[in-house]
C-alpha positions as CSV (number, residue, x, y, z in Angstrom):
1,M,-8.4,-14.1,10.7
2,N,-5.2,-12.6,11.8
3,A,-4.5,-9.1,13.0
4,F,-3.1,-6.8,10.4
5,A,-2.2,-3.0,10.0
6,Y,-4.0,-0.9,7.5
7,L,-2.8,2.0,5.3
8,R,-4.8,4.0,3.0
9,A,-2.8,5.1,-0.1
10,D,-4.0,8.2,-2.0
11,D,-1.7,8.1,-5.0
12,V,0.2,5.6,-6.8
13,A,3.7,6.7,-5.5
14,T,2.4,6.3,-2.0
15,A,1.3,2.7,-2.8
16,V,4.5,1.7,-4.3
17,R,6.5,3.1,-1.5
18,A,4.1,1.3,1.1
19,I,4.5,-2.1,-0.6
20,T,8.4,-1.9,-1.4
21,G,10.5,-3.7,1.2
22,D,7.6,-5.2,3.1
23,G,7.2,-8.8,1.8
24,T,4.0,-9.6,3.7
25,A,1.9,-6.5,2.8
26,M,-0.6,-6.7,0.3
27,F,-2.8,-4.4,-1.7
28,I,-6.5,-4.5,-1.3
29,A,-9.3,-3.2,-3.5
30,G,-12.6,-4.9,-3.8
31,G,-11.5,-7.8,-1.7
32,T,-13.4,-10.4,-3.4
33,N,-10.5,-12.9,-3.5
34,L,-8.2,-11.7,-0.8
35,I,-10.7,-11.6,2.1
36,D,-11.9,-15.2,1.4
37,L,-8.0,-16.2,1.4
38,M,-7.5,-14.4,4.7
39,K,-10.6,-16.0,6.3
40,E,-9.0,-19.4,5.4
41,N,-5.6,-18.4,6.7
42,V,-4.1,-19.0,3.2
43,E,-3.1,-15.4,3.1
44,R,-1.8,-13.6,6.1
45,P,-0.8,-10.0,5.4
46,S,0.8,-8.1,8.1
47,R,-0.5,-4.9,6.6
48,L,-3.3,-4.1,4.0
49,I,-2.7,-1.3,1.8
50,D,-6.2,0.3,0.6
51,I,-5.8,1.3,-3.0
52,T,-9.4,2.2,-3.5
53,H,-9.0,5.9,-3.6
54,L,-6.3,5.8,-6.4
55,P,-7.2,7.5,-9.6
56,L,-7.3,4.5,-11.6
57,R,-11.1,4.2,-12.4
58,A,-11.2,5.8,-15.9
59,I,-11.9,3.9,-19.1
60,E,-10.4,6.2,-21.8
61,P,-9.0,5.8,-25.5
62,T,-5.3,5.4,-26.1
63,G,-3.2,7.2,-28.6
64,D,-3.0,4.1,-30.9
65,G,-6.5,3.8,-31.2
66,G,-7.1,1.1,-28.5
67,L,-8.7,1.6,-25.1
68,R,-7.3,1.9,-21.6
69,I,-9.2,0.3,-18.6
70,G,-7.8,1.6,-15.2
71,A,-7.0,-1.2,-12.6
72,L,-9.8,-0.1,-10.3
73,V,-12.6,-0.2,-12.8
74,T,-15.2,-2.8,-11.6
75,N,-16.0,-5.9,-13.6
76,T,-19.6,-4.4,-14.1
77,D,-18.3,-1.1,-15.5
78,V,-16.3,-2.8,-17.8
79,A,-18.8,-5.4,-19.2
80,Y,-21.5,-2.8,-19.7
81,H,-19.3,0.2,-20.8
82,P,-20.6,1.2,-24.5
83,E,-16.9,1.2,-26.1
84,V,-16.3,-2.1,-24.7
85,E,-19.7,-3.7,-25.7
86,R,-19.1,-2.1,-29.3
87,R,-15.4,-2.8,-29.9
88,Y,-14.5,-5.6,-27.5
89,P,-17.7,-7.5,-27.0
90,L,-15.6,-10.7,-26.4
91,L,-14.3,-9.1,-23.2
92,S,-17.7,-7.9,-22.3
93,R,-19.2,-11.5,-22.7
94,A,-16.5,-13.3,-20.7
95,I,-16.9,-11.1,-17.7
96,L,-20.7,-11.6,-17.5
97,A,-20.2,-15.3,-17.7
98,G,-18.3,-15.2,-14.6
99,A,-19.2,-14.8,-10.9
100,S,-22.4,-13.2,-9.7
101,A,-23.7,-9.6,-10.4
102,Q,-22.9,-8.6,-6.7
103,L,-19.4,-9.9,-7.0
104,R,-18.8,-8.1,-10.4
105,N,-19.9,-5.1,-8.8
106,M,-16.9,-5.0,-6.3
107,A,-14.2,-7.0,-8.2
108,S,-11.8,-4.7,-10.1
109,V,-9.8,-5.3,-13.1
110,G,-6.5,-5.4,-11.4
111,G,-7.7,-7.8,-8.6
112,N,-9.2,-10.1,-11.4
113,L,-5.7,-10.3,-12.9
114,M,-4.2,-11.4,-9.6
115,R,-7.0,-13.8,-8.7
116,R,-5.5,-17.1,-7.1
117,T,-6.5,-20.6,-8.1
118,R,-9.7,-22.2,-6.6
119,C,-8.1,-25.6,-5.9
120,A,-9.6,-27.0,-2.9
121,Y,-6.3,-28.1,-1.6
122,F,-4.9,-24.7,-1.7
123,Y,-7.8,-23.4,0.5
124,D,-7.3,-26.3,2.9
125,T,-4.3,-25.4,5.1
126,A,-4.5,-28.9,6.7
127,T,-3.1,-30.3,3.3
128,A,0.2,-30.0,1.3
129,C,0.2,-27.5,-1.3
130,N,3.2,-26.2,-3.2
131,K,1.5,-23.2,-4.2
132,R,0.5,-22.1,-0.5
133,T,3.7,-23.6,1.0
134,P,6.5,-24.3,-1.3
135,G,8.3,-27.7,-1.1
136,T,5.6,-29.5,0.8
137,G,4.0,-31.2,-2.2
138,C,0.9,-31.3,-4.1
139,S,-2.1,-32.9,-2.5
140,A,-4.1,-32.6,-5.8
141,I,-2.0,-35.0,-7.6
142,G,-3.4,-38.4,-6.5
143,G,-6.4,-36.6,-5.0
144,F,-9.8,-35.3,-6.4
145,T,-8.8,-33.6,-9.8
146,R,-12.1,-32.7,-11.5
147,Y,-11.2,-29.1,-11.8
148,H,-7.8,-29.4,-12.4
149,A,-5.1,-28.6,-15.3
150,I,-4.8,-30.7,-18.4
151,L,-2.4,-28.7,-20.1
152,G,0.9,-27.0,-18.9
153,A,0.9,-28.8,-15.4
154,G,3.8,-30.4,-13.7
155,E,4.9,-32.3,-10.7
156,H,4.8,-29.5,-8.5
157,C,1.1,-28.1,-9.2
158,I,-1.9,-28.9,-11.3
159,A,-4.1,-25.9,-10.3
160,V,-5.9,-23.9,-13.0
161,H,-6.4,-20.1,-13.3
162,P,-10.0,-19.2,-12.4
163,S,-10.5,-16.0,-14.3
164,D,-13.3,-15.6,-17.3
165,M,-12.0,-12.1,-17.9
166,C,-8.5,-13.0,-18.3
167,V,-9.3,-15.7,-21.0
168,A,-10.7,-12.9,-23.1
169,L,-7.9,-10.6,-22.5
170,A,-5.4,-13.3,-23.6
171,A,-7.3,-13.7,-26.9
172,L,-7.4,-10.0,-27.3
173,E,-3.7,-9.7,-26.8
174,A,-4.2,-7.0,-24.0
175,V,-1.4,-5.3,-22.3
176,V,-0.8,-5.0,-18.5
177,R,0.6,-1.7,-17.2
178,V,2.3,-1.9,-14.0
179,T,4.3,0.7,-11.8
180,G,7.1,0.0,-9.3
181,P,10.2,1.7,-7.7
182,G,11.7,1.7,-11.2
183,G,8.8,3.5,-13.0
184,E,6.3,2.2,-15.4
185,R,6.5,-1.0,-17.6
186,A,4.1,-2.7,-20.1
187,V,3.6,-6.5,-20.0
188,P,2.1,-8.4,-22.9
189,F,-0.8,-10.2,-21.5
190,E,0.7,-13.7,-22.6
191,D,3.6,-13.0,-20.3
192,F,1.9,-11.8,-17.3
193,H,0.8,-15.0,-15.9
194,R,3.1,-18.0,-15.4
195,L,2.9,-21.8,-15.6
196,P,3.7,-23.5,-12.5
197,G,7.0,-25.0,-13.2
198,A,9.3,-25.6,-10.1
199,A,7.8,-22.2,-8.6
200,P,3.9,-22.8,-8.5
201,H,3.5,-20.2,-5.5
202,V,4.6,-17.5,-8.2
203,D,1.5,-16.7,-10.0
204,T,2.6,-13.8,-12.4
205,N,5.6,-11.8,-13.7
206,K,4.5,-8.8,-11.8
207,R,7.1,-8.0,-9.1
208,P,6.1,-7.8,-5.5
209,D,6.9,-4.2,-5.3
210,E,4.8,-3.3,-8.3
211,I,1.0,-2.3,-8.6
212,I,-1.0,-2.8,-11.5
213,T,-2.4,0.5,-12.8
214,A,-4.2,-0.4,-16.2
215,V,-5.0,-2.9,-19.0
216,D,-4.5,-1.6,-22.5
217,L,-6.8,-3.1,-25.1
218,P,-5.3,-3.0,-28.8
219,A,-7.1,-1.1,-31.6
220,R,-8.4,-4.3,-33.1
221,G,-11.2,-5.8,-30.8
222,F,-12.8,-8.4,-33.2
223,P,-16.3,-7.0,-32.9
224,Q,-17.9,-9.0,-35.8
225,Y,-16.6,-12.8,-35.3
226,Y,-16.2,-13.7,-31.7
227,A,-17.6,-15.9,-29.2
228,Y,-17.1,-16.9,-25.6
229,L,-18.1,-20.5,-24.5
230,K,-18.0,-21.7,-21.1
231,I,-18.7,-25.3,-19.9
232,R,-19.5,-25.6,-16.1
233,D,-21.4,-27.6,-13.7
234,R,-24.3,-25.3,-13.3
235,A,-25.6,-22.3,-15.6
236,S,-24.3,-19.5,-13.3
237,Y,-21.9,-18.7,-10.6
238,A,-19.5,-21.7,-11.3
239,F,-16.1,-21.9,-12.5
240,A,-15.2,-23.3,-15.8
241,L,-14.5,-26.9,-16.4
242,V,-13.4,-25.6,-19.9
243,S,-13.8,-22.2,-21.4
244,V,-13.0,-20.8,-25.1
245,A,-12.5,-17.3,-26.2
246,A,-12.3,-17.3,-29.9
247,A,-12.1,-14.3,-32.4
248,L,-11.4,-14.2,-36.0
249,R,-11.1,-12.3,-39.1
250,T,-12.5,-13.7,-42.3
251,N,-12.2,-13.0,-46.0
252,S,-15.5,-14.6,-47.5
253,D,-15.1,-18.1,-46.2
254,T,-11.3,-18.1,-45.7
255,I,-9.8,-17.4,-42.3
256,D,-7.4,-14.6,-42.3
257,E,-6.7,-14.5,-38.6
258,V,-7.8,-16.4,-35.5
259,R,-7.1,-16.4,-32.0
260,V,-8.3,-19.1,-29.4
261,A,-7.6,-18.8,-25.7
262,L,-8.7,-21.7,-23.4
263,G,-9.8,-21.2,-19.6
264,G,-10.1,-24.0,-16.8
265,V,-7.5,-26.1,-18.2
266,A,-4.1,-24.6,-17.2
267,H,-2.3,-22.5,-14.7
268,K,-2.8,-19.5,-17.0
269,P,-5.0,-18.6,-20.0
270,W,-3.9,-21.0,-22.7
271,R,-3.0,-20.0,-26.2
272,D,-1.0,-21.8,-28.7
273,R,0.2,-19.5,-31.7
274,A,1.2,-22.4,-33.7
275,A,-2.1,-23.8,-33.9
276,E,-3.7,-20.4,-34.7
277,A,-1.2,-19.9,-37.5
278,A,-2.0,-23.3,-38.8
279,L,-5.6,-21.9,-39.7
280,S,-4.5,-18.8,-41.6
281,G,-5.8,-19.2,-45.2
282,Q,-7.9,-22.2,-44.4
283,P,-11.7,-22.4,-45.0
284,A,-13.7,-21.7,-42.1
285,S,-15.3,-25.0,-41.8
286,R,-15.9,-27.6,-38.9
287,A,-13.1,-29.8,-40.2
288,T,-10.6,-26.8,-40.2
289,F,-11.9,-26.2,-36.6
290,A,-11.4,-29.9,-35.6
291,R,-8.1,-29.9,-36.7
292,M,-7.1,-26.7,-34.6
293,A,-8.9,-28.4,-31.6
294,D,-6.6,-31.5,-32.0
295,I,-3.5,-29.2,-32.2
296,L,-4.5,-27.3,-29.3
297,L,-5.2,-30.3,-27.1
298,H,-2.5,-32.6,-28.4
299,D,-0.4,-32.4,-25.1
300,A,-3.5,-32.5,-22.9
301,R,-3.1,-34.9,-20.1
302,G,-5.6,-36.0,-17.4
303,F,-4.8,-36.5,-13.8
304,G,-7.4,-39.1,-12.9
305,H,-11.0,-37.4,-12.3
306,N,-10.2,-34.7,-14.9
307,A,-9.4,-36.7,-17.8
308,F,-12.8,-36.3,-18.9
309,K,-12.1,-32.7,-19.9
310,I,-10.2,-33.4,-22.8
311,P,-13.0,-34.6,-25.4
312,P,-15.3,-31.6,-24.4
313,A,-12.5,-29.2,-24.6
314,K,-12.1,-30.3,-28.2
315,R,-15.8,-29.9,-28.9
316,A,-15.9,-26.6,-27.2
317,V,-13.2,-25.2,-29.4
318,V,-15.0,-26.3,-32.4
319,R,-18.3,-24.9,-31.2
320,A,-16.8,-21.7,-30.2
321,L,-15.1,-21.0,-33.7
322,E,-18.5,-22.0,-35.5
323,Q,-20.3,-19.6,-33.3
324,A,-17.9,-16.9,-34.2
325,V,-18.2,-17.3,-37.6
326,A,-22.0,-17.3,-37.5
327,V,-24.2,-14.3,-38.2
328,N,-24.1,-11.7,-35.5
329,G,-20.7,-13.3,-34.5
330,G,-21.0,-15.0,-30.9
331,A,-24.6,-13.8,-30.3
332,R,-25.4,-17.4,-29.2
333,R,-23.9,-18.7,-25.9
């Protein structure tokens, strides 16, 4: 690990001033991802700005009937918060499906949004990686690709986003609140993370001189019909090969609204609004769900070892939607 300077910020304005103009400084909160990256020499910040003392640990109602979660609230506190469990159980289930209890006790909401890929080539500084060093190439293409993207990938990067929490937030249509030198702005969740394109080293649309302050959950949380399904190599503490966050509103046996977000398959949580709209007014049946799965995965493409993901991804979409419409929506995992 390389030497670095340390600064503790006690308010948001100080944190923003400290990060502005310093392209190699980084914020640190729980450190569950950043410390790993520093140990592997993937990240080499000149200065760490400790934000753990900022007043961003509250979970409180918003004026429009939603819920605001401070950026420094731990994953554990979100997952077990009574209002989250009651109104946004999809988010609670997704968080509890990820990492381990020890990591959830340390990891923050803001840090989870900024997690970087778990691609082995990204972590190996002896290999070429456009995400780590732009313009050097992508060693994953033509390499071992079992865990890599089948949607939204390109010639520059086929890495996937690793978060479970973010998949649920995508389905819930959360809003990320950030603050920078120009003040505060709100970023719809679907616009927060980026596909790799020609700049895979840029993970999000948060500007370098901004700090995440909160995540807003909308008033509608789909507490009745929901499911989070995660396919992985082992039963716990494993990243998703494919995950599905499903949420519905139904009128008798007819679908009024459906939202499906996929994890483990793309550089960001994956949604297809056209596929969701196609289910409006349709019967909540296996045949309907299978059609949606086909639309969602229509453009899926494997890169060698990960081509196997496509059929189970389709089956996972169907199964998650079936669980979501079952009695006690999403009670089964």
